[in-house]
C-alpha positions in Angstrom: 0.2 0.2 -0.1 1.4 3.7 -0.8 2.3 5.6 2.3 1.7 8.9 1.1 -0.9 10.6 -1.3 -1.0 13.7 -3.2 -3.1 16.5 -3.7 -4.3 18.6 -6.1 -1.5 20.9 -5.5 1.2 18.1 -6.2 2.2 18.4 -2.4 2.3 14.3 -0.9 0.7 14.1 2.3 0.8 11.4 4.6 -1.5 8.3 5.2 -2.9 7.9 8.8 -1.6 5.5 10.5 -4.4 3.6 12.1 -2.5 1.8 14.9 -2.0 5.1 16.3 -4.7 7.2 15.0 -7.6 5.0 16.5 -6.5 4.2 20.0 -5.9 7.8 20.6 -9.2 9.1 18.7 -11.3 6.2 21.1 -9.4 7.6 24.4 -9.7 11.0 23.6 -13.7 10.9 22.5 -14.4 8.6 25.4 -13.2 11.3 27.9 -14.8 14.0 26.4 -17.9 12.4 26.3 -17.5 10.9 30.2 -17.3 14.2 31.2 -20.6 15.6 29.3 -22.5 12.9 30.6 -21.2 12.5 33.9 -20.2 16.0 34.6 -20.7 15.4 38.7 -18.9 12.6 38.8 -16.2 13.8 36.9 -15.4 16.5 39.5 -15.2 14.1 42.3 -12.4 12.2 40.4 -10.7 15.4 39.2 -10.4 16.6 43.1 -9.3 13.4 44.1 -6.5 12.9 41.0 -5.5 16.8 41.9 -4.9 16.4 45.9 -3.0 13.0 45.2 -0.7 14.7 41.9 0.0 17.7 44.2 0.2 15.7 47.5 2.3 12.6 46.4 3.7 13.8 43.0 4.6 17.3 43.1 7.9 16.7 43.8 8.8 15.0 40.7 7.8 18.0 38.9 9.8 20.2 40.7 13.0 18.5 40.0 12.0 17.9 36.4 11.8 21.7 36.2 15.5 22.0 37.3 16.5 18.9 35.6 14.7 20.1 32.0 16.5 23.7 32.2 20.0 22.3 33.2 19.5 19.7 30.1 18.9 22.5 27.7 21.8 24.8 28.6 24.4 21.8 28.7 23.1 21.1 24.9 23.1 24.3 24.5 26.5 25.9 25.3 28.0 22.3 25.9 30.3 20.1 23.7 27.7 19.4 21.0 26.3 22.6 21.4 27.3 23.1 17.1 25.5 20.2 16.0 23.2 21.2 13.2 19.9 19.8 12.4 19.6 18.3 9.2 23.8 18.5 8.8 26.6 20.5 8.6 25.4 21.9 4.7 21.8 22.4 6.1 20.3 26.0 6.3 17.5 27.3 7.9 14.3 26.6 6.5 12.7 30.1 8.1 14.3 33.5 8.8 15.1 34.5 12.3 11.9 36.5 13.1 9.5 34.4 11.3 11.0 31.3 13.3 10.5 32.9 16.7 7.5 34.5 16.0 6.1 30.9 15.2 7.4 28.8 18.1 5.8 31.8 20.3 2.5 32.3 19.0 1.8 28.7 19.0 3.3 27.9 22.1 1.1 30.3 24.4 -1.9 31.3 22.8 -4.6 33.4 23.9 -3.5 31.5 27.5 -1.0 33.8 28.2 -2.8 37.1 27.7 -5.4 36.0 30.4 -2.8 35.3 32.6 -0.5 37.9 32.4 -3.6 40.4 33.4 -5.0 38.8 36.5 -2.3 36.1 37.7 -1.0 38.7 40.0 -4.5 38.9 41.8 -4.1 35.2 43.1 -0.6 35.5 44.4 -2.0 39.3 46.3 -4.3 37.9 48.0 -2.7 34.3 48.8 0.8 34.9 48.6 4.2 32.3 49.1 6.0 32.1 51.8 3.9 33.1 54.4 3.5 36.7 53.3 0.8 39.0 54.2 -2.0 39.0 52.2 -2.6 42.3 49.9 0.6 43.7 51.7 3.5 45.7 50.1 6.0 42.9 49.8 3.0 40.4 48.7 2.1 43.0 45.7 6.0 42.7 45.2 6.0 38.8 44.5 2.6 38.8 42.9 4.3 41.3 40.3 6.7 38.9 39.5 5.8 35.4 40.1 4.2 35.0 37.0 7.3 36.0 35.3 8.6 33.0 36.5 6.2 30.4 36.1 6.2 31.4 32.4 10.1 32.0 32.3 12.8 30.0 31.5 11.9 26.7 33.4 9.0 26.9 31.0 10.4 27.2 27.6 13.0 24.4 29.3 10.4 21.9 29.1 9.3 23.2 25.5 12.4 23.2 24.3 13.9 20.0 25.8 12.1 17.1 23.4 13.3 18.9 20.2 16.6 18.1 20.4 16.1 14.1 20.2 12.8 14.6 18.1 14.7 16.8 15.7 17.5 15.4 15.5 16.1 11.7 15.0 13.8 13.6 12.2 16.4 15.7 9.8 19.9 13.9 11.2 19.2 10.2 11.6 16.5 10.4 8.8 13.4 9.0 10.4 10.0 9.2 8.8 8.1 10.4 11.7 7.8 13.2 14.0 6.7 11.6 17.2 8.1 11.3 20.4 8.4 7.4 20.7 11.2 8.0 17.5 13.0 10.6 20.1 13.5 7.3 22.7 14.7 4.7 19.6 18.0 5.5 21.1 17.6 4.4 24.3 14.5 1.5 24.3 15.4 0.5 20.4 14.0 1.2 16.8 11.7 -2.1 17.2 9.9 -1.1 20.5 10.1 2.6 19.5 8.3 1.2 16.0 6.1 -1.6 18.1 4.0 -1.5 21.3 5.6 0.7 23.6 6.2 3.4 21.0 2.4 3.4 20.6 1.7 4.2 23.7 4.0 6.9 24.2 2.7 8.1 20.9 -0.8 7.9 22.4 -0.1 9.4 25.8 1.7 12.1 24.1 -1.7 12.9 22.2 -3.8 13.0 25.2 -1.0 15.4 26.9 -1.2 17.3 23.8 -5.6 17.5 24.3 -6.0 18.2 27.6 -3.1 20.8 27.7 -4.3 22.6 24.5 -8.0 22.4 25.9 -6.8 24.1 29.0 -5.1 27.0 27.5 -8.3 27.3 25.1 -10.6 26.7 27.9 -9.0 29.3 29.7 -8.6 31.8 26.8 -11.8 31.6 25.0 -14.2 33.1 27.7 -12.1 36.2 27.4 -12.2 37.2 23.8 -16.4 36.2 24.4 -16.4 39.0 26.8 -14.4 41.3 24.7 -16.7 40.3 21.7 -19.7 41.0 24.0 -18.4 44.4 25.2 -17.7 45.1 21.3 -21.1 44.5 20.0 -23.1 45.2 23.1 -24.5 42.1 24.2 -24.5 39.5 27.1 -21.7 37.0 26.9 -23.2 33.8 27.3 -22.0 30.3 26.5 -22.9 31.0 23.1 -21.0 33.7 22.8 -18.3 30.9 23.4 -19.1 28.6 21.0 -19.1 31.6 18.5 -15.5 32.2 19.2 -14.7 28.7 18.5 -16.2 28.8 15.8 -14.3 32.1 14.5 -11.0 30.5 15.4 -12.1 27.3 13.3 -12.4 29.7 10.2 -9.0 31.1 10.4 -7.7 27.5 11.4 -9.7 25.9 7.9 -7.8 29.4 6.1 -4.1 28.4 7.4 -4.5 24.7 6.7 -5.4 25.4 3.2 -2.7 27.7 2.7 -0.3 25.7 4.4 2.4 25.6 7.2 4.7 28.2 5.1 2.0 30.4 4.1 -0.7 29.7 6.8 1.4 29.5 10.0 4.2 31.3 9.2 1.6 34.3 7.9 -0.6 34.4 10.7 2.2 34.9 13.1 3.9 37.4 11.6 0.4 39.1 11.1 -0.3 38.8 15.0 3.5 40.3 15.2 2.5 43.5 14.1 -0.9 43.7 15.7 0.5 43.2 18.7 3.3 45.5 18.4 0.6 48.2 17.6 -1.4 47.0 21.0 1.5 46.6 23.1 2.6 50.4 21.8 -0.5 51.9 22.9 -0.7 50.4 26.2 2.5 51.2 26.9 2.0 54.7 26.0 -1.3 55.0 27.4 -1.0 52.8 30.8 1.2 53.5 33.5 4.3 53.9 32.0 6.8 54.2 35.1 4.9 52.2 37.0 5.6 49.2 34.3 9.3 50.3 34.2 9.7 50.4 38.1 7.4 47.0 38.6 9.7 45.4 35.3 13.2 46.3 36.9 11.9 45.7 40.7 10.5 42.2 39.3 13.9 41.0 37.7 16.3 42.0 41.1 13.2 39.5 43.0 13.1 37.0 40.5 17.1 36.8 40.4 17.7 36.6 44.3 14.9 34.0 44.6 15.0 31.9 41.6 16.7 28.9 43.4 14.1 29.4 46.5 11.1 29.4 43.9 12.4 26.7 41.5 12.1 24.4 44.5 9.5 25.4 46.7 7.0 22.8 48.0 6.3 24.1 51.6 5.9 20.6 53.4 5.8 22.0 56.9 3.1 25.5 56.1 1.3 23.4 53.3 -0.3 26.6 52.4 -0.6 24.3 49.0 0.8 27.8 46.8 3.4 25.4 45.0 1.2 22.7 44.5 -1.6 25.3 42.6 0.9 26.9 40.6 4.2 26.3 40.7 3.6 22.7 40.1 0.5 23.0 38.1 2.1 25.1 35.3 5.1 22.6 35.2 2.7 20.0 34.8 1.1 22.2 32.1 4.4 22.9 30.1 5.0 18.7 30.5 1.7 18.1 28.6 2.5 20.6 26.0 6.2 19.8 25.9 6.2 17.0 23.6 3.6 18.6 21.1 6.0 22.2 21.2 8.8 19.7 20.8 7.6 18.5 17.7 6.3 21.6 16.2 10.0 23.6 17.1 11.5 20.7 15.8 10.1 20.7 12.4 10.5 24.6 11.8 14.2 24.6 13.1 16.0 22.4 10.6 19.3 23.9 9.8 19.4 25.5 12.9 22.7 24.3 15.5 21.6 23.1 19.3 23.3 26.4 20.8 20.5 28.6 18.2 17.5 26.5 18.9 18.1 26.2 22.7 19.4 29.6 23.6 17.0 31.2 21.5 13.9 29.7 22.6 14.8 30.4 26.2 15.6 33.8 25.9 12.9 35.0 23.4 10.2 33.0 24.9 11.0 34.1 28.0 11.0 37.5 26.9 8.0 37.7 24.9 6.3 36.1 28.2 7.7 39.1 30.4 6.7 41.6 27.8 2.9 40.4 28.5 3.1 40.8 32.3 5.3 44.1 31.8 2.2 45.3 30.2 -1.3 43.5 30.5 -0.1 42.4 34.7 1.2 46.0 35.5 -1.4 47.8 33.8 -4.2 45.8 36.1 -2.1 45.8 39.0 -2.1 49.6 38.6 -5.4 50.0 38.6 -6.1 48.2 41.7 -3.8 49.7 43.4 -4.4 53.5 42.8 -8.2 53.0 42.6 -8.8 53.4 39.1 -10.5 50.3 38.4 -12.1 47.6 41.0 -10.1 44.6 39.4 -10.3 42.4 42.7 -14.0 43.1 43.0 -14.5 42.6 39.5 -12.9 39.6 39.4 -14.8 37.9 42.6 -18.5 39.5 41.6 -18.4 38.9 38.1 -15.4 37.0 36.2 -11.8 37.3 35.5 -12.5 38.2 31.9 -14.4 41.2 32.6 -11.6 42.9 35.1 -9.2 42.3 32.1 -11.5 44.6 29.9 -12.8 46.8 32.6 -9.0 47.2 33.1 -8.3 48.0 29.5 -11.3 50.4 29.0 -9.4 52.7 31.4 -6.9 53.4 29.2 -6.8 55.7 26.4 -8.0 54.7 22.5 -9.6 51.8 24.6 -12.0 51.0 20.6 -8.5 50.5 19.2 -7.2 48.2 21.7 -10.2 46.4 21.9 -10.3 45.9 18.1 -6.8 45.2 18.3 -7.2 43.0 21.4 -9.8 40.7 19.5 -7.9 40.3 16.4 -4.8 39.4 17.9 -6.4 36.7 20.6 -8.0 35.4 17.7 -4.9 34.7 15.6 -3.4 33.0 18.5 -6.2 30.8 18.8 -6.1 30.1 15.6 -1.9 29.2 15.0 -2.1 27.4 18.3 -5.0 25.3 17.0 -3.7 24.8 13.6 0.0 24.0 14.7 -1.5 21.9 17.4 -3.5 19.8 15.0 -0.6 19.8 12.5 1.7 17.7 15.5 -1.5 15.4 16.2 -1.8 14.8 12.5 2.0 14.3 12.3 1.8 11.9 15.1 -1.1 9.7 13.9 1.0 9.7 10.1 2.6 7.3 8.7 6.3 7.8 6.8 6.1 11.3 7.0 9.2 12.3 5.1 10.7 15.4 4.6 9.1 17.5 2.0 5.8 15.1 3.4 3.0 16.8 5.1 0.0 15.5 7.4 -3.3 15.0 5.6 -5.4 17.5 5.5 -8.6 15.7 6.8 -6.5 14.1 9.6 -5.6 18.0 10.9 -9.4 18.9 10.9 -10.3 16.0 12.8 -7.9 16.9 15.7 -8.5 20.6 15.4 -12.1 19.6 16.2 -11.2 17.2 19.0 -9.0 20.5 20.7 -12.3 22.6 20.7 -14.4 19.8 22.0 -12.0 19.7 24.8 -11.9 23.2 25.7 -15.8 23.6 25.3 -16.1 20.8 27.9 -13.3 21.9 30.4 -15.0 25.4 30.3 -18.2 23.7 31.1 -16.5 21.6 34.2 -16.3 24.1 36.7 -14.2 26.6 36.5 -10.2 26.7 37.6 -9.8 23.6 39.2 -10.6 21.2 37.1 -8.3 22.6 34.2 -5.6 22.6 36.5 -6.3 18.7 37.7 -6.2 18.3 33.7 -3.1 19.8 32.8 -1.9 17.6 36.1 -2.9 14.3 35.3 -1.6 13.7 31.9 1.6 15.4 32.3 2.6 12.5 35.2 3.8 9.6 32.6 4.7 12.1 30.0 7.7 13.4 32.6 9.3 9.6 32.2 8.8 9.6 28.6 10.6 13.2 28.2 13.8 12.2 30.4 14.0 8.8 28.2 13.9 11.3 25.1 17.0 12.8 26.8 19.0 10.0 27.2 18.4 8.3 23.9 19.5 11.7 22.4 23.0 11.3 24.0 23.5 7.7 23.3 23.2 8.9 19.7 25.6 11.9 20.0 28.1 9.4 22.0 27.6 6.9 19.0 27.9 9.4 16.1 30.6 11.8 18.0 32.9 10.0 19.5 35.5 12.3 19.3 33.8 14.6 22.1 34.2 11.7 24.6 38.4 12.4 24.6 40.4 14.7 26.7 39.9 18.7 25.7 43.1 18.9 24.2 42.3 15.8 21.8 39.2 17.4 21.2 40.7 20.6 19.8 42.7 18.4 17.5 39.5 16.7 16.5 37.6 19.6 15.7 40.1 21.0 13.8 40.1 18.0 11.5 36.9 17.5 11.8 36.3 21.4 10.0 38.9 20.7 7.3 37.5 16.8 6.5 34.1 15.0 7.1 34.8 12.6 10.0 34.9 9.0 9.4 33.2 8.5 12.7 29.7 9.9 11.3 26.9 7.2 11.1 26.0 6.1 8.0 23.2 8.6 7.6 25.8 11.0 6.8 24.1 13.6 8.3 25.5 14.6 11.1 28.1 17.3 12.0 29.1 20.5 12.8 28.8 24.0 12.0 
């Protein structure tokens, strides 16, 4: 049977791998149906799962954050930093600006706008480290803590699996963009292509649906609130459904245009719209408060980084790290393999150093910018009495608090339109890239130049939208947190396996890197002049 088919525009498309697609499809569909039909029982099960994961397994996420961050830095700065995806002669497929905007837009979505605007309120009213609620010190930590949660450790979760997945696909010429193949160096290709690999890929699919569903569930009501205010109508669940339909249209457009003309152009357009929005907020908002708050937060984050990274609070048991840091780390784990596949797919021609440092640096900087603009504006409105953010959150909704804060700024009508446009494009690119990855995982013989079948991508886009709607209707913040926590547990182990799998490949392909420093210097000089005789038979490994 042929492994690929050709579309009407002569673009080869991979066929669906039924051994992965159907198990994943059945599991995801069954979970969504169960959450709809047995809503009360689902909420009870969610509570039990949350308590078990946070109380018993929270330490695993904490250590994983530190390990993944260290691993990405080691790959970016260590002996293998000059290994290039695609081999020594490969050149980047996308410009640096397009590359950065693509992985940034696909990685954070509307959830960053939502949380950067109101996350500080939770830390302000229930601060960490035994601080007095609503105190000046609590405000300092509240302004900073979101930047930590969306900073380098978060992007390390996103970036880690991009190294083994990209190396397996571009350098070892594997025919799949899958997490299971990234583990082949450790578990063997037989197991990676067998039942163990199928289990790994199904877990990854389930984790991604849960992670993206959580992101869409937090961002969609905010967009619906914005549309309701723009049109002067009441915000109901039907408006939420309309929002999902609108970003579905954006997704359809992106699918028709393809990866380069779809996700790439949407991301670039979003960058321009977002730049205008940020400039208006920075100039029209509390500019000097933003700058002073950012400066103070950077100093506080640097001095408290290790404390926050390993904070579990076992004695006081305030549940702050469980409800926030561990929740976020679990969310990043659930999204990590997806982002690893997507970053790997668009990073051909990039060195390990370029990929690791750019993803960590640009990703963290972009997220911090959102907290400076949206978070500082919201906090200033509350502290100055300009707008009652906390009261609005308690009596109405977080989305109403976000839009109410922006309403106090000059050019509010322009801000509202740009806010809606940016939010929809973020949602569209997130769904499109997520569906692209899910379709890639459930396809077979997906070599370079071959794309997942359009119908496969459509199915996963519908599944992601359904998961988001179900989570929105399942009872608020607690089920959102637990959905990410539960799906991330087994993926922690698999992501670690993929890292050690990469190490085994690198040691086999670059034995000269294992010698002493002097020998390594000599070997590098030789390698720059002639191809190494120790290269693997694929002939694609190499240096810059």
